[in-house]
N, C-alpha and C positions, 0 to 999 in steps of 0.2 A: 186209389181206392183198392184195397186188397181183395175183398170178396164181394160178390154181387148175387142177389137173388133175382131170378128171371121169371118169365111167363108161367112155367109149370106150377108155381106157387099160388097163382091167382085162384081164389075160391077153394083152395085146398088147406093151406096154413096148418100143416101137421104140428108145428112147434117143437119138434124133436131137436132142431138146431138150436133153439133158445135154451134148452136144457144143457146142451154141450158147451155153449159159449162161456168161457171163463171170465169175460169182461162185461157181459150183459149188454152187448152192443146191437142186438137184433130187436127191432121195434115192430110192433103190430099195427098195421093200417087197418082199414075196414075190410079189404079183400085180399091183402098180400102182406108179407113180411119184408122188411128192409134192413140192410146192414149199414150202420152209421160208419162212413169211411174215416171219420176223424177219431173214432173210438176203437175201431177194429185193430187188433195187434197182429193180424195176418198169421194166426196160428193154424188155421185150417180145420179146427175141430168141428165146425159146423157142416162142412161139405159132405163127409161120409154119413152124417146123421140124417140127411134129407132123403126121404123115401121116394121123392119124385125127381131127384137129381136137378133141382132148380138152382143150386148154388155152385158157383165156380169162381176162380180168380178172375179179376177184371181183364187180364190179358189173355185169358183162355175161354172167354165167353163164346158160345156158338154164334155163328154169323147171323142166324135168324133172331138172336136175342141181344144183339149189340146195343140196341136202343135202351136196354135196361141198365147199362153201365151209367150213363148220364142220368137216367130216370131215378136210379137209386140215390145218387148224390142230391138230385133235386128235392127229394123227399125231406131232406134236412136243411137245405139252403134256400128254399123258396116257400112262401106262405102257401099252405095247402088250401083247397077249396073249403070254405066255411071257417077258416082260421085267420086271425089277424097277424100273427107273428110266425117267424120261421122256428123250427124246432132246434136247430143248431146242435149243441152237445148237451142234452138234458141230463147226462150222468147215469144212464142205465134205464133199460126198459122196465125193470121191476119197480123203480121209483115212479116213472112216468105213467105206466099202464097203457092201455089201448088208446091209440091216437084217434081212431074212428074216422079217418079220412085217408084218401089215397091220392096219388098224383093223377094228373089228367090222363096220362097214358094208360094207367091201370083202370081208372074209372070208365074209360071208353071201351074196354073189353066186354063182350057179351057175357052175361052170367053163365056159369056152367051148371047144368041141371043135375 
């Protein structure tokens, strides 16, 4: 998995990273954005675009955010709450639109006010 979006994105979702992504591999959950590891080309364009510094390479994730490496993958490989099927490789977030669900890890975070 080349890049990961971690906890600082929860309830912020600035979406600047989505505008910079040349392959449209950043998807919108209900409270957080997720990078599809099967679609990401590891270009790094998203990382400097994030105003809350939530994006990093999977091998450089801060220790307090390590759970988000697996969680980001899980968003695409496991059925999300309220959904019957996995997302897999939908072919771009512009085509799919907002997913409207998050992983259990993200859903468990207290909302930011």
